[in-house]
Structure formats: C-alpha cells, structure tokens
N, C-alpha and C positions, 0 to 999 in steps of 0.2 A: 528535550528527547521524549516521545510518546512512550508512555507505559508499555504500550502493546509491542512496542519493539524491543523492550528490555530483555524480554526471556529468549528472543532469536539471537541478540548479540552475546549473551550469557553461554548459550548452548555452544556458539561459534568458539568464543574464548576458551570453553571447557573442552573442546575437541582438541584444541591446540595445545592445552595444558596436559591432557590425558596423554596426548603423543609425546610430550616432552617428558613426563614422567616415566615413560618407557626407555626413551634414549637415555636419560640420566641413569636410570636404573642399570642398563647395560654398561655405559661408561664407567659408573662405580664398581660393580662386578668384576669387570673384566681390565681395569684401570686403562680404559682408552683403547684396549686393543680387541676389539668384538671379532670373535670368530664369525667367518663368511656364512656357515650354516645356521646359526642362530639368528643371525641379521636377515637372511632371507626368509627364514621362518616367520620373523615378525611382519616383515614388510607384506608378506603374502596374507597375513591375519590381521593386519593393523585396523583397517577398514571396519571389521566384525568387532574386534575387541573394542574400539572407540564406541562403535553404536551401542554396544553392550552396556558400557559404562554410562553414556550419556542417557540412554532408556532408563537404566537403574536410577540415576539422579534424579531424572524426572519423575518417576514414581515415588520417590521420597520427597518430593515437594521442593526440591533445591530452586525452582525455576518461579516458586510463588512467594518466597519471602521476600519482606522488605529489608534488604541487607544494610540500610541505613540504621537499623535498629538491632545489628545482629548481638547475640549473647551466648551465654554458656550452653544454652538448649540448641542453638543454631550449630555449635561446635560439634556436640553429640550427634545431632542428625547428620553432619557431614562424615563423622567417624563411620557412624553405622552404614551410610549410604555407600562409601568407599569400600568398606569391608564386604558388603554383599555383592556390589559390583565386581570386586577382585575374584571373590568367589564363584561367581557365575561365569567371568572369563576362564578361570582356572578349570572348571568343569568343561567348558566349550572347549579348550584345547586338549583336555585328557580325550574327549569323545573323537576330537577329530586326529588324535595321536600325533600331536605337534607340540610336545611337551617342551617348555623351556626349563632352565635351572631354576632350583625353588627359591634360591635367593632374589631371582628377578622378581618374582610376585611379592615377596616381603617388602623389597625396596619399592616396587611401584605404589604398593598399598599405602607406605610411608609418605612418598611423594605425591600421591593423590591428594592426601590430607594436606599436605603443605601448600601445595599450589592451589587446589581448590579452595582451601579454607583462607589462604593467604590473599587470594584475590577479593574475596569477601570482605575480609577484616581491613585490607587495604582500602577497599572502598569507603568503610565506615570511617577509618581514620582520616582519609582525605575530607569526608563531608563534615566531621568534628573539629578538626584542627586546620582546616584550609576554607572552611565555610566562611570565614570573616572575609573573604574575597566577594562574597555576594551581599549587597548592602542595600537596605533600604533606600529610596531616594524621596526627596522633599518634593514640595510642589513646584520648586523650580527645576527640577529633574536633577539635583546634585545629590551627592551623597550624604545621607543623614547621618548625625552623630548618634550612636546607639546610646539608649538609656541604660544607666547603670541600675541593676536590680540586686536588692539584699533578700535572701532568703533566710526565713525563719524556719528553722527544723532541719535537722541533718540526718533525717531517717530516709526510708525509701523513696517516699512520696517527694521530699526535697531533691534527691537525686534524680528523679524521674523529671522532675520539672526543669532541673538543669540540662538533661538530654533534651528534653522537648525544646527548649530555647536555642539549643545549638541546632538542632535539626531543622529550625524555622527561623533563618535568618531574616526573612521577611517581616518578622515581629520588631525587629529592630532594638532588641532588648540584650544586653549582656550581664549575666549573674557575676558579680565580683567578689561577694562575701556571704558567708554563711553564720548564722548564731543559732545555738543549741545548748541547753542546761546540762547536757551530758557532759560531764568534765574530760571522760574518756575520750571524746571526739574532738577536744579542743586541740589546736595547733595540727589538726589533720587536714588533709585535701578530699574532696570528694568532685572526681571528674576535673581535676585542675583547681577547684574553687577551694579557698582556704576557709576553715572554720576558725573566726576569730574570738569566739568566747560565749559568753552566757548572753540569753535573750536580753537581759537587763542593761546590757551595753549597747541597745540598739540607737539611742540618740547619739551617742558619742561616734559609734560607727558611722552612721548616715550622715554626721556633720563632717569627720575627717574624709571619707571618701566620697563625698559630693554625691550621695545616693539619689537617684531619681524616683525609684519605686520600691515599695516593700511587699513581698509576697509571702503569707502566712501558709505553709505547707505542713501542716500537721492534722490531717484529717481524723486522726484517731483520738485528738484532745476533746476534753469536755468543754461544753459551752462557756462555762465560767471561767476556765482557763484563757479560752479564746478571747473573752470580752478582757481579761486582765492584760493579754498581750496587746490588744488593740489600743487598750488606754495608754499603754508604755509607748506604743508607736505614733499617737495622734498628734503629739508635739513635735514631730519631726518634719512637718510639713510636706512629707513625701505621700505619693499617691500610694494607697492602700489596697492590696489586692489578695484573695485567699481562695485556697483551695476547698471545695465544700467537704463537709464532714463525710465519714465512710457510710451514714446512712442516706447521703444525697448521692453518692456515686453509684453508678452502675457497674456491677461487676468488680467494684474497686478499682476500675483502671483510670489512669490519670492522663488527660491530654490537655493540651493548650486551651482548647475550647471551654474546658470546665473551670479555669481560674477566671474568676469574677472579681468585680470591684467589692470592697468591704461595704455592706449595707448597714442601715441603722438597726435591723434585726439581729446582726451579730453582736450589737452592743447591750442586749438585753441579758445575754447568759443564761438564757433559759434552756433546760435540756428538752431532749425529744420527748414526746409523749409515750407512755407505755399503754397501749391499749388491750383490753380484754378480748382478743380477737374472736374467741368461742362464743363470749356473751352476747357481743354485737352481732355476729354472724347468725346468731339465733331469731333475732327479730327485725333483720333486714333481708337475710337471703331468702329469695323466691317470693318476696313480697311487692306489692305496688306501694311505692312511696310517693308523696307528694313534697314537694318544697315550694312555699310560697315565697315571693321575693326571689325565685330562684336565679335570676339574673344578676342581682346586686352582688356586692364583694364577699359578705359572709354567705348568702344563699348558694352562690355559684361555687364556692369552696365546699360547703356541705355536699352539693351533687357530686363533685369529684371525688370526696371520700366516701359518699354512699355507694359511688360505681364499683370501689374496689370490694364490696360484699355481695356483688351479684344479685340486686333485686330484680323480680321479674319484669318490673316496667317502672321507670323512674319518669315521674310527672314533674315538669318544670313551669311553675305558673308565674307570669309576671306581666305587669303593665306595658313595659317597653321591650318592644320585640327585638331591638338589636343585639343587646346583651345576651339575650336567651338565645337568640339565634346562633351567635358566635360560640357559645357555650356548647349548644348541641353539635356543633361542627367538631368542636375540641374533643367531646366525648365519643364521637363517631370514629375519630382518630385514635383515641387512647384506650377506648373500651368498646371496639366493635361488636363485642358480644352483648353490649346492655343496649335493651330497647328503651327509648326514651320518647317522650311527646313534648312539646312545647305548647302551652295553652296561654293565649293571651287573654287577661282577665284583671278586673280590679276586685280587690277583696270587699270593695263597697258593695259589689253587685251580689246581691242575696241570690236571685234568680239564676245568675250565670254559676256561681259557685254550685248551687244546688244541682244543675244539669252536670256540671264536671263530676261531683260526688256520685251522681246516679250512674253515670255512664262508665267512670272508671272504678269506682269502689276502691280509693285507697285504704289501706291497712294501717299505714304510719305517716303521720303529717307531721312536717317540720315548718312551723310558722315563723319566716324572718322578714315578711313584708312589713314594712313601718316607714313613717316619716321620722327621721332621727336627727336632723340638723336644727340644732338647739335655737340659734337666733331667728332663723328662717320660721320656727313654728311659733316662738314669741309674737311675730307679726301676724301669723295666720293661725291663731289657737283653734278656730274650729274645723280646720283641715286637719290637724293632729288629732282632734277627737273623733271625726269620721273615720279616719283610716287606723289610729292605733288602737282605740276603743272598741268602736262597732265593725271595723273590719275584722278585728280580732274575734269578736263576738259571732260574726257571721261564719267565719271559719270553724270556731269550735261548735257552733249549733249544728253546722253541716256533719262535723265528725260525730257528734253525738246521734245525728238521724241515721246516718248510714254504717254506724257501728265500727268506727275506726278503732283500732286496738290501742293505739297510742298517738297522744298529741303532745308535742313539745313547741313550747313559746320561748322564742329568742328574747330575753329581756336585757336590761341595761342596768350599770351601777347608779345611773341617773334617776333610777325608780326609789331610791333610799332617800329618805329626807329631801325631797325634791324641791328645787327653787325655780323649775322651769316648767313650761307646758308640756314638752317632751317628755320630760321625767314623770311627771303626774299621770299623763295618760298612759304611759308604760306601766305604772303601778297598778292603774285600774284594771289595765290588760291582765296582770298577775292575778288580781282579785277576782277577775272575771273566769280564769281557768281555774281557780280553786273552788268558785262557785259551781262552775260546770261538773267538776270532779265529784261533787257532793250528789249530784243527780243524774249521773249517766254511769254506764257500764264501761266507757272509755277512760283509760288512764290519763289523765292530764296533769302535766308537769310545766314548769318555767325554768329556764336556765339564765342565770344572771352574771355577766362580765362586764368588765370596763371596757376602753378604748381598744381598737384593734388597728395595727399598723398597717397603712396603706389603704385602709377601707375607705369608701368614698365618703367625704366629710372629714376624714382623718387631717390632723394638723400637718402630717408629713407632705403629702402633695402641696399643699398651701406654701410650706417653708421651701419645697425643693422649686417650685415655679418662682418664689421671691428671689431665690439664690441665682437662678437661670438668668434673672432679670438685673442682676448685681446689687440687689438689696434695696431698701432694708428688710430684713427678717422682722416680723411684727410678734412681739410676745404680749400678752394683755396684762400680766401681772409677774414681777421677779421671782415671787415665791409661789406660784400656782403649780400644783402637782398633779399628775394623773397615773391611773393604773394601765399599763399596756401588755397586751400579747400579740402573737402572729395571727394572721388569718387562718394557716392550717392549724395552728394549736387549738384556737378558739373553735373551729369546726369539729375536730377530732373528740374534744372534750364535751361537746354538745351532743355528739353522737354516743360517746360513752355515758353519758347521764341520762339518754333516752333508754338506754339498754338497762339502767338501774332503777328507772321510774317505776313506783308502784302506784303513784295517783297522789296528786295533792301536792308534792313536793315544790320547792323553790330551790333549785340547786345553785349554789354559790362556786364558782371557780376562782382557786388560787391564783392570784394575779402577780406574786410576787411582792417586790417592795414599789412603792409609788415612785415615779421619775419626774424630776423638775422639768418643766417645759423648757425653761431657760438653758439648762445643760443639754437637753435633747437638740435645741436650737444650735448651740455651739458644735454639738458633735457632728451635726449634720453639715454645717459650713466646714469644719475640718475635713470629712470625709469627701467633701466636694473639691477639696484642694485650695482652700482659702483659709485666712486666719479671721476669727471673729473680732469685731471691732477695728479692724485695720482694713482688710480687704471686702469684707462685708458688714455694713453695720447692723445693730440690733436696735431696734425701738420699742421702747415699753409704752403701751397704749393704755387701755383700761379694761376692765372687767365687763363683758359683753352682757346685754340683758339675760338675766336667768342663768347666769355662768357661776359656779363656785370656785374659791379658792383649792379645795381638794374634794374629792370624791368618797363616798364609803361604799361597801359592797353588802352590808347588811345593817338592819336596825336593831337597837338595843334589845328590843322584845323577842327578837328571832332566834337569838341562842343557838349558834350554829353547832352543827352536830357531825362529827367524822363520818366518812363512808369508807367502804373497802378500797376506793382509789384515793391516792395521797393527794391529788389536786382538786378533789370535787367535795364539797361540804354541802349540808342540807339545813336550810333555814327552817326554824319551826313555824308551821302554818299559823298565822292570825287569825283568831276567830272574828268572823262576820255573819251577821244575820244574811241569808241567801234571799229571804223575801223583800227585805229592805233595799238591799243591793240591787236587786231586779227592779223594784219600783223607782229607784233614784236614775237607773240607767235608761228607764223608759221617759222620765222627765227631762233628762239631758238631750234624749232624742227629739223630744219636741221643742226644745229650745234651739237646736241646730236648724229647724225650719225656718225660723225668722231671723238666724244668724244673729243672735243675741249674744255677744262676746261677753259683755259684763255679768250676765245672769249665767251663762255657761261656766265661766270661771268662777264664780261664787259657789256653784254646784260641785264643780271639780275640788273645790277647797273642802267642801262638806264630805266628798267622798274620801278624800285623802288629807285627813286633819293636819298632817304635818308639812303639807305643801305650803310652801312660803313663796308667794309670786316675787319677781323683781321689784324692789324697792319698798318691800315689807319687811325687811330685816333679815334677808339672806345675805350670804357671804358677799 
C-alpha cells in the first residue's frame, strides 16, 4: 500500500470508529433501549461531531505516526487527543443547546480511546506477530530460511534491535536468544525472546541453538569490554555484527542500518580520544590550514577532523587529484560551511610551494605527504630521500619564509633505530624540523606513531584481498609484532599534539600494546566467517628487506616525558649541530643529481648513525 494513501484510510476507519463509540455509548447507557429524542439529536449532529473529532485527531498528529512502532508515548497522545476532541464536541453541543446525557460523553471518551488505540496497537501486533508470513526469497524465488540471531545485551538497545528485526522481515533474520551478565534478567523474555544466561555461555548457546549470527548490542560498553566479548564470540564461527558505540550513534537512536559487521578496529579495545576542544579551537578556528598529502589516508582524516573546528580556509595539497577531489566533495556535503581549496602539487617542487604559500598564506601546516612503503623504498632509495627529506625541507622552509604559526610533521615509529630507507629518511625529516625550529619564529614539531589500521600500505587491506581470493594469507614471521591505532584516533591525537606544541618537540603517541601480526591475520580470517588453517591457510614467508620483528616508539636517549594528555608524550630533543646538518643535507642533494644510490645511503648512515640497512645486522 502506498504511504500517501494510509492517512486517508486511517481517517475513514476513525470516522467509523467514532460513530461506533457513540452508538455503543447509547447502548450501554440505556441498556439497548435508546430514547428516540436522544437518538434523533445524535443523528442530526453526528456528521459535525465526527468532523470535530477527526480534525482534532489530525491536529494532534495521529495520522503522521508510524503505528508499527507504537509505544507508551503514542498511548498518551491518543488519550490527550480523545480528551480534547470530546471536550470540543461537548462545547459544540452546549452552544447548539443540544445536550446529551453526561454519561454519554464519558462513555464516548472511553470508547474513543479503546477503539482508536485498539486499531493502532492491533496493527502493530499483526506486524510483529504475524509478520512471519512475509519472508525473504532466495535466488530461485523460494522462501528463504531465516537466519537465527543471538543478541548480546538485554538492555534497551537489545530490545530495539529485536523490534527492528521483527519490523523488517525482509532482513530474513530471527532473534532466538539473548545473553546478558545481569542475573536479574536471566530467565526473562524481551519481546518474546528468552534471556538464557551470561555472555560467557555464548559458545554453548551458539552451538545448541545452531546460531547463524551474533549481534553485540551494548553501545554503552567500553571498548575493552567489547573486545573481550568479541574474543569470546570469535570461536563460534558465527557471523559477528555490532551496534556502534553511543559516541558513534546519531541522537542515540538505533535502526538496522547502523548495525554493522565487527571490524578489526573493534579488536583493538582502545577507548575514544578525549580532546581538549577549547585548546584545539584556539589554534584552528578562523585560521588558514594547509594539509600536505591531504588526499591520503592520514591526510584526509586530518582534514575531516580539522573541519570540525571551523578553519577560515582548508587547503588540501596532494599530487594525486582523484582522492583529493573525492575528499572535497565529501567535505562539501558534511561541512558545507567550510571553504576548501584543492592544490595539486608536489612537495619536491619548491617554486610551486612558494607560490602556494605566497597566495594563501597558511597559518598552520600539517605535513603528511611522504613515501612510506618500506619494501618499495628499499628498491627506490633516492625517491624516498627526495620526497621524505627534501620535500619536508621545502615545506618547512616555506613555512619559515611566510611566517606560519605552527608546523606539524607526521612521522613514524620506523624512524627509531631504523633498518630501512623509509625510516631513516623520516628520522632525517624529524631532525630537519628540529633544525628549523632553532632558526625560525615558526613553532615546529613532529608527531610519531606506529601503524594505522586501514591506511594505504597497511597490512589489513592486503589480508582482506588475500582472504577474498581464498588465501593463503601471508605473514612474514610468526613472531612479528606491530603497534596499531585507528585512522581517526591518529588524526585526533596529531591535532591535539599540534595544540600543545611550543616548538622542537617530537610527540610520541601512546599506541597501547604491540599486536602479533599472526594473531591479527587469524582474527581477520575469523571475522570473515572462516577458520584459520582450515578454510583459509596462513603461509609464513620471510622478513622483507628493511623489515624489523618489532618496532620502537622512542630511542633510549630521548627519555619520554608525560604531557597533560594521557596518550601523548614528548621525546627529549637530541642535540645536533645545525650548521653541520645543513651542510650534510646539501651534500646529499648533490648526490641525488647523479642518482648515486650507494653514496647517498652512506651519507644517510652518517646522518643517522643508528640506521642499519638491510643485511647489516638489522632484525
């Protein structure tokens, strides 16, 4: 039935019900022997009385509600509407001096509530308990067998999830059980679905009831608790889905569109970042902000987060136009009030950068542009040097020349005791930033963190593609570990660190505990609905050139110092001779002209004494 016809049909039904409420009121009052005088009065006034009540019901919105979701608020709405409608009707009869017995008014009011409310809730009951007659169809046009769903969480969110599934039979899922750690809810039912016990029974219940999917519906739970629940669910071989946390929900409302598959990020167990909004707003609001590498995974998320703080102009600089353009379209939709500019440029092109800084005069610069793929940079070391070292120097010098207030370099844990060209060049970039800070009014700082889940070059996209192809999933070493955080978390902490920068700092982000890549691979296979080693094989290859077994976030000499933010630390700046560093950078630039890889790497080793190239005793 078309939704535009529903109010009309409801109005017609209500007209009949209002008429019946008066008839039954007369029958009850006079025990079936209705005086002709009263009956004639009602017949004369019936059309107007019905019109008054229908108009009142319309005014109170009874024809705008979705009655499949009727609840207590809707009952109150019907009572109030019926009360006002009868009061207006009585007033009209009084003015027309056509009064009826007072008991008729009381009975008509009660019967209006009974008939009008009963029709609405009857419709909901039919939708909820007869909805099983509407089944999803499979590819052959036959009725599909509904999936059995186990709900984790017997709170309001769990109840709403059950209602949503019942109201959407096309989803072909049937909640059959609930688990919750609240013992008072055990052996109770929510919308007819039994609460069978604590969450720890998930494997037993999933096996005994032949569960197809598990839905975690505890949006108020802490991240570490969600991770613990997911760990218990992983071995059930059921499809895992989750209702996002309250900080992700819009207005706290739940619907089936918000229920998503469990993602690898949920396994990190990291709590949402607490940002000092006032501090951040002070250095971003109303400013011209430039993000280099703005189309990349980290750069684009920086732009999304920066847009929340109302910059006067957001400059997105990238050499690849497609990602930058897509980001601009996204920001125009999510933040139409923010003015953006896409600048297609290479950070190696000093003249182009100079022109950009002269025209737009940025006040805050986030430098995320870099080559970061470790094996590729091992094969193309001079490209890593051109981009990561001299590209950084170009942006840093333009920032000094045009009086940028703050410059924040995005660095990496691979810059610590580097065993690869990428890490060594990022370490030189950090040194360059500290060198510039000593000679400039601009406040330069670097932010160092580990791997970011889902970023380009991350292991996660590789694993997902390998799983999609049926395997094998390749892990370079059974004991290799890495630090991980999510893209939004990294971007938020970078922005927070920028607010704290006074110049010369290397901020180190709290990355939590390192994660074994082998465990990550197994978790991702299970989240994809397969069993590691059985459905999807795991193949151990070998460490790639420049790859370490484990990463470090700071050097021994840096002696981390706590800051006012619990997840941000400062490494003590290491002393270096600015003049010597400048001379060595110029020597390195001259070597690049002749593409002398060997000499360039030797000079890199001189600039970064703790750099150990692949095959020179690294991990």
